[in-house]
C-alpha positions in Angstrom: 118.3 93.1 99.1 118.3 96.0 96.6 121.1 98.6 97.0 120.7 102.1 95.4 123.9 103.4 93.9 123.9 107.2 93.4 127.0 108.3 91.5 127.5 110.4 88.3 130.7 108.5 87.4 130.0 105.5 85.0 133.2 103.6 86.0 132.4 103.8 89.7 128.8 102.7 89.1 130.0 99.8 87.0 132.5 98.7 89.7 130.0 99.0 92.5 127.4 97.0 90.5 129.8 94.2 89.8 130.9 94.0 93.4 127.3 94.1 94.8 126.2 91.4 92.4 129.1 89.2 93.4 128.1 89.7 97.1 124.5 88.7 96.5 122.9 92.1 96.3 120.8 93.7 93.6 122.1 97.0 92.4 119.7 99.8 91.5 121.4 102.8 89.7 120.9 106.5 89.7 123.2 109.0 88.1 122.2 112.0 90.2 120.1 113.0 93.1 116.9 113.6 91.0 117.0 110.1 89.7 117.7 108.8 93.2 114.6 110.5 94.5 112.5 109.0 91.7 113.8 105.5 92.7 113.0 106.2 96.4 109.4 107.1 95.4 108.6 103.6 94.1 106.9 100.8 95.9 110.1 98.7 95.7 112.2 101.4 97.4 115.8 100.3 98.2 116.6 100.9 101.9 120.4 100.6 101.6 122.0 103.5 99.7 125.5 104.2 98.5 125.8 107.9 97.7 128.7 109.8 96.1 129.6 113.1 97.7 130.3 115.2 94.5 127.6 115.2 91.9 126.2 117.8 89.5 123.1 119.5 90.9 122.3 118.3 94.4 125.4 117.0 96.3 125.6 113.8 98.3 125.3 115.6 101.7 122.3 117.6 100.4 120.6 114.5 99.1 121.2 112.9 102.6 119.5 115.9 104.2 116.6 115.7 101.8 116.1 112.0 102.5 116.2 112.5 106.3 113.6 115.2 106.1 111.1 112.8 104.6 108.0 112.4 106.7 106.9 108.9 105.5 108.6 107.1 108.3 110.8 104.9 106.0 114.2 103.9 107.2 117.3 104.3 105.0 120.9 103.3 105.7 123.2 105.6 103.8 126.9 105.0 103.1 128.7 108.1 101.8 131.5 107.7 99.3 133.9 110.6 98.7 137.4 111.5 97.7 137.6 113.8 100.8 139.5 112.6 103.8 139.8 113.7 107.4 137.6 114.1 110.4 135.9 117.3 109.0 134.6 115.4 106.0 133.4 112.5 108.2 131.6 115.0 110.6 130.0 116.8 107.6 128.7 113.6 106.1 127.3 112.3 109.4 125.7 115.6 110.3 124.0 115.5 106.8 122.5 112.2 107.7 124.9 109.5 106.5 125.3 106.4 108.6 128.7 105.5 107.4 131.6 107.0 105.4 134.2 105.6 103.0 136.9 107.4 101.3 137.9 106.8 97.6 139.7 104.9 96.4 138.1 102.3 98.6 139.3 98.8 99.4 136.6 96.3 98.2 137.0 94.2 101.3 136.2 97.2 103.5 133.2 98.1 101.3 132.0 94.5 101.5 132.0 94.5 105.4 130.4 98.0 105.5 127.6 96.9 103.1 127.1 93.7 105.1 126.8 95.7 108.3 124.3 98.1 106.7 122.2 95.2 105.4 122.0 93.7 108.9 120.8 97.1 110.3 118.2 97.4 107.5 116.8 93.9 108.1 116.7 94.6 111.9 114.8 97.8 111.3 112.4 96.0 108.9 111.8 93.3 111.5 111.1 95.9 114.2 108.7 97.7 111.9 107.0 94.4 111.2 106.5 93.7 114.9 105.2 97.2 115.5 102.7 97.2 112.7 101.3 93.6 112.7 98.9 92.0 115.1 100.9 89.5 117.0 98.3 86.7 116.8 96.9 86.9 113.3 99.7 88.7 111.5 97.3 91.1 109.8 97.7 94.8 110.4 97.2 96.1 113.9 94.9 98.9 114.8 97.6 101.6 114.6 98.7 100.5 111.1 95.2 99.9 109.7 94.2 103.4 110.8 97.2 104.9 109.0 96.4 102.9 105.8 92.8 103.9 106.2 93.8 107.6 106.2 96.0 107.1 103.2 93.2 105.4 101.3 90.8 108.2 102.0 93.4 110.7 100.8 94.0 108.7 97.6 90.3 108.3 96.9 89.9 112.1 97.3 92.9 112.9 95.1 91.9 110.5 92.3 88.1 110.9 92.7 87.9 107.1 92.9 85.6 104.8 94.8 86.7 103.4 98.2 84.7 101.1 100.4 85.1 99.9 104.0 84.1 96.7 105.6 83.8 96.2 109.4 83.5 92.5 110.4 82.7 90.9 113.8 82.6 87.2 114.6 79.2 86.3 115.9 79.0 84.9 119.5 82.8 84.8 119.8 82.6 84.7 123.6 80.8 81.4 123.4 83.6 80.0 121.3 86.1 80.9 124.0 83.8 79.7 126.8 83.1 76.3 125.0 86.5 75.5 123.4 89.0 77.6 125.4 91.0 80.7 124.5 93.6 78.7 122.5 90.9 77.4 120.3 89.5 81.0 120.0 93.0 82.1 118.8 93.0 79.4 116.2 89.6 80.5 115.0 90.8 84.1 114.6 93.8 83.0 112.6 91.6 80.8 110.4 89.3 83.7 109.7 92.1 86.0 108.7 93.4 83.3 106.4 90.0 83.2 104.7 90.0 86.9 104.4 93.4 86.9 102.7 92.4 84.2 100.3 89.3 86.1 99.3 90.7 89.6 98.9 92.8 91.2 96.3 96.5 91.9 96.8 95.9 95.6 97.3 93.1 95.2 99.8 94.1 95.6 103.4 93.0 93.7 106.5 93.4 94.9 110.1 92.4 93.6 113.5 90.6 96.5 115.2 90.2 94.7 118.6 89.1 91.4 119.9 87.1 89.7 117.2 86.5 92.8 115.1 88.3 93.4 111.8 88.5 96.1 109.3 88.9 95.6 105.5 89.9 98.5 103.2 88.7 98.1 99.6 90.2 100.7 97.3 88.7 101.3 93.9 85.6 99.5 95.0 82.1 100.9 95.2 79.4 99.7 97.6 77.8 97.2 95.2 81.2 95.7 94.5 82.0 95.6 98.2 78.8 93.7 98.8 79.9 91.0 96.5 83.3 90.7 98.3 81.5 90.7 101.6 79.1 87.9 100.6 82.0 85.8 99.3 83.8 86.2 102.7 80.6 85.7 104.8 79.9 82.5 102.9 83.4 81.2 103.1 83.6 81.7 106.8 80.2 80.0 107.3 81.0 76.9 105.3 84.7 76.5 106.2 84.8 75.6 109.9 87.9 76.0 112.0 89.6 72.6 112.5 91.3 72.1 115.9 94.3 69.9 116.5 92.0 67.1 117.9 89.9 67.4 114.7 87.0 69.1 116.5 85.3 71.7 114.3 84.2 75.2 115.3 81.5 76.7 113.1 81.8 80.5 112.8 79.7 83.2 111.2 80.3 86.9 110.8 78.3 90.0 110.6 79.5 92.7 108.2 78.9 96.4 107.9 79.7 98.2 104.6 80.1 101.9 103.7 81.4 103.6 100.6 83.4 106.8 101.1 81.3 109.9 100.3 83.3 113.1 100.2 80.1 115.1 100.8 78.9 113.2 103.8 82.1 112.0 105.5 83.7 115.0 107.1 86.6 112.9 108.4 87.8 109.4 108.9 85.8 108.9 112.1 82.6 109.8 110.4 83.2 107.4 107.6 84.1 104.6 110.0 81.0 105.3 112.1 78.7 104.7 109.2 80.2 101.2 108.5 80.2 100.5 112.3 76.5 101.4 112.5 75.8 99.1 109.6 77.6 96.3 111.5 75.5 97.0 114.6 72.4 96.7 112.5 73.6 93.4 111.1 74.1 92.2 114.7 70.7 93.4 115.8 68.8 91.9 112.9 70.0 88.3 113.2 73.7 88.1 112.6 75.5 86.2 109.8 74.5 88.9 107.4 75.7 92.0 105.6 74.2 95.5 106.0 75.2 98.5 103.8 75.2 102.0 105.2 72.4 104.2 103.9 
């Protein structure tokens, strides 16, 4: 686990880095609050922080307040280090948003158990977030999370003036799969399909289960023609890679896919954009299934 150290004193930073490495953590260093905020804006944001109280510019308590005012929903466990002592200092640190407090000079044994406790809380929070954002069966994003990522992708496409395409997929005749093979086999088929999706998509594409046998795929930096190529690769893979059950029975699946590219002039909001892709999916269903239809 990465641990962000925010301290303007080089000797303290060195001592903390050496201790954290000895205990199996990866130290990330910032000399002041501005550098810390830059570190917290990266994709590999540390979620366990050791912040010094007294620093030039923004103080440790002010940095805590700034972090707690973030609206991105990320969890941070903050340990405040200070030369101050007494209940008033502890109260001020906690009211600013610190989770724990340690006076300097600190005993390394005490720091070790405090960091261990903080890391357990961070891991628990990450586990809870995982459970809250993933579909329990397929482990792709659930509807709440894919909607959030969907909104973020639209915002990024608008900001960067970049292409962004959406795919809506639905397994053909899925009710017949459940009726013929049973719901457990249907669950296996859903997991198999998500596995095929993950294999055939890029790392930055996103897959979410929208409900039942319907899935949404977000394709950033992808125009409609490129999205068609991705969709055809997925459609073909699903058709020719059957689900294998535990008793070696095979379930042949096909999917219908609707595609739309985000159009800032046509799509007034997220719902309008999704509706175009969903209508294309409906057309694919109505015109024979196992096919791809692009939105006009």
